[in-house]
N, C-alpha and C positions, 0 to 999 in steps of 0.2 A: 511137107504137110505134117508128118508125124512129129518133126522137130518143133514146129509151131505149137502143136497141141500139148506136147510135153512142157514147153516153156510156159504156156498158160496155166497148166495144172500146177507147176512149181510155183508160179506167181501167186495163184489163189491160195495155195497151201501155206506159203510164207506169209501172205497177208493175214490169213486166219491165225497163224501162230503168233504173229505180232499182236493182233487184236486180243486173242486169248491171254497172251502174256501180259498185255497192258491191263486187262481186267483183273487178272490174278494179283498183279503188283498193286493196283489200286485197292483191291479188296484187302490185301495184306496190310496196306497202309491204313485203310479205314478201320480194320479190326484192331490194329495196334493203337490207333488214335483213341478209340472208345475204350479199349482195355486200360489205357493209361489215364483215361478221364471217365471213370464209371460214375453212375449216379450214387450219391452218398445219402445216408440217413443218420440222424443224431439220436443217440440213446437218451430218452426222456425219463426222468425219475417219476415213479408212480407208486401208489398203494392201491391194490385191487382186492376187494373182499372175495374170497373163494367160498361159494355156497353150493350145496347140493340139495336136491329135493328130499324132503322128509314126509312120507305118507304114514299116517298113524290113525289110531282110534282113541277117543276120549272115554274115560270112565269116571262116573260120579255116583253118589248115593241119591236115590230119588224115591218119591212116593207117588203112586198112581192114585189120583183122586177120582171118586165115583159119584154117580148121581144118587141122592138119597130117596128118589121117587121117580115114577114115570112122569114125563112132562116135557116142557120146552125149556132149554137152557139159555141163559144170557150171562154176559161177563162184564160187570160194572167197571173193571179196570182195563178192559180190552183183552184181546186174545194173547197178548204178550209177545215175547218174553217181557215180564215186568217184575220189578223187585217189590216184595210185600213185607210188611211188618206182621208180627203175630197178631191174629184176630182180624186182619183186613178181610173185607168181603170180596171174594174173588169170583164167585159164581152164584147164580140164583136159578132155581128150577121151579117153574110155574106148573104145579100139579093140581089134580082135582081137589085135593084136600087143602090146598092153599100154597103159598109161596114158601119154598124151602131154601135155606141158605147154606153155602159152603164157604168156610172161612180158612184163612191161612193157619196151618198148625204151628207155625213159628216163622222167624225171619228167613227169607229165601226168595228164589225165583219161581214164578208161575208161568206156564205156557199151556194154552188150550189146544194141545195137539198130542198125538200118540203116533208111534212108528211101529208098534207091534213087538218091540224088543224089550219092553219094560219087564223087569223081573228076571230076565235071562241074560242081560248084558252086564256081566260081572267080571271081576279080575280072575276068579277061579275058572271061568269058561274061556277066557281070551289069552291069558299068559302062557299056560302050558303048551308044549309042542312047538312045531315049526311050520304049521299050515298057514295058509294065507289069512290075513286079517278079515274078520267077517264084515259083511255089509248090512247095515240096519235097513229096515223097510222104509218106504217113503214116509215123510212126515205128513200126517193128515190133521189139518186144523178143523176144529168145530166152529160153527157159525152161530151168531145170536139167533134165537128162534128155532134152532134145530131140535128135533125130538130126540130124547134119550130115554132108555129104559132104566128102571131102578137097578142100581149096581153096575150100570154101564160106565165106561171111562169117559171123563170129561176133560182130562188134562193131566199134567204131572207137576209135582212140586219138588224143587231141588233145594234142600235146606242149606243155609249159610250160617257161619263159615264152614267150608270144607276144602280140602285140597283137590285141585283139578289134576287128574292123572292121565297119562298117555302111554300107550303101547305102540311101538314102531319098529320097523326093520331098517337097518343101516347097511349100506354096501361097504365091506371092508376096504375095497380098492379106493374108495373116496376119502378114506381117513389116513391121517399121518400120526395117529395116536391110538391108544388102546382104551376104550371107554371103561373097561373093568378096573382101570387104575386111576380113574378120575371120579371126582364127586359130582361133577356137573358137565353139561355140554351147553353150547351157545346156539340158540334158535332164533330165527327171525320170522315175523309174519309175512313180510314181503322184502324184495331186494332193497327197497328204499328205507326200510325201518332199521332202527338200531337193534342189535342182538340182545336177548335177555338170557339169563341163566336158568336152565332146567335141571333140577336135581336128578341124578341117576340113582334110582332106588334098587334096581336089579339089572343084571346083564346075563343073557344066554348066548354063548358063543356057538354059532352054527357053521363055522368055517368061513365061506365066502361072504356070509351075511352075519349080522349081529342083531339080536332082538333085545331091545332096551325097554325098561319100565321107568317112566319119568314122572316127575311132579313139576307142574308149571307154577310160577310165582303169582299168578293172577287167576281170577275166575269171574269173567264178566258175562253179561247176558248174551254177548255175541256167540259164546262157545256152546250154548245149549240148543242152538238151532239145528246142529248136525252133530252126530257122534263121530264122524270122520273129520280129519283135519289134514290140510296141506300146508306145511310150513317149509322153511329152508333151514338146513343145518349149516351153521356158520363154521367152516373148517378152520379158517385162519385169515388174517390180513396179509396177503402176499406183497412183499416189498421188493422192488427191483427197478428195472428200466424197460421201457417199451421200444421195440424196433419193428419194422415191417416183417411179417411172417416170411416174405420172400427172401429176406437177408439170411435166413437159417437154411443150411444145407446139411445133408447127412453124409459123412465121410467115415468109413470104417466103423459104422454103427454108433458114431458119436455126432452130436449136434454141434455144428461148427458155424462160426461167422468169420468174416474177414475184416479185422480191425485195421484201420488206417492210422498209422503213426508216422508223422513226418511225410516223407515221400515214398513210403512203402506200405504194402498191405501184408498182414500176418494172420494166419489161420489161428483162431482161438476157440477152444471148447467152451460151450455154455450149457447151463441147465435152466429149465423153465418150462412153461406151458403155453400153448396157443390160447389167445383170448379173442373176444369179439372184434369185428372190424378188420379181420385179416392182419392182426398184430400178434406179436409174440412177447410174452413177459419173461425177461431174463432175470432170474433170481441170483445167479452166480456166473461170473465170467466177464461182465462189463460194468463200467462205472458211468454215472450220469455225465453226459457231454461227450462220450466216446463217439467217434465216427466209424461207421461200418458201411461196407458196400451193400447197396440195396438189393442186388440180385446175387445171392450167394452161389447159385448153381452155375453162373457164368464167370465167377471170379476165380482168381488164383493168387498165390503169393508173388510178390515182386514189386516193381516200380509203379508208383501212382503219382499222377500230377493233379493236385487239387485245384490249382489256379490255372 
């Protein structure tokens, strides 16, 4: 009886060994099959604009317009922003003694609104130091028929021509050049716009950040609606090739990809940055049309069968 039991145990043991061995052999074959036939990706040539946010404040010369009498105000040209020629009628005040007129003192923009920063928003108050940029008060528009006191503000006038200036902070880590050694930087209104050159008037090096004083090449009515501005600093046009981000792996603190040449894969160091869509922009290390293994973390140097 004991002999039969031992025989059964040995039988089941050997059967299990055979099954496990077969599974391991099959797994080894399967791993080798896929290791020799990895998914590949083609390095595609591309030019990608590298932009970083630029938050700043705008500075301009302005004149606060006041009501010449107690009464109700109206704006023949609208509340603006509107461009006026010298002498244009921009406001009328219906007073007890009759209608009083307010005319444009010269060519420029008129807007029937105030934010409370008139008179104090100057280069001398914003440029010095390293404190955060100030926030203007909310823009308050006056309405036609609104009552105004004599000497009360009814809007502001921004003479033209004049330079539109900007004070902003830049992160040093986002730059690959020193603004103090350049006469201009390139700025974009949005990602889809072409960059324009902003003149660098002054630079204050604060270590990790840089405070810059700029002059913009334009001054349109869009800019006077808010003293704050959100643009994009155009750092550069990065040229290189795109590959899946998964193709890049870190080996000994180096970014590596596995380049397939002929029937072998070779580890190659690359430099570049991740971009949108889980892709990686390789600036150095690969050429257009190169084949790389799509999953770098699972790859190794050695034989590869493409077909």
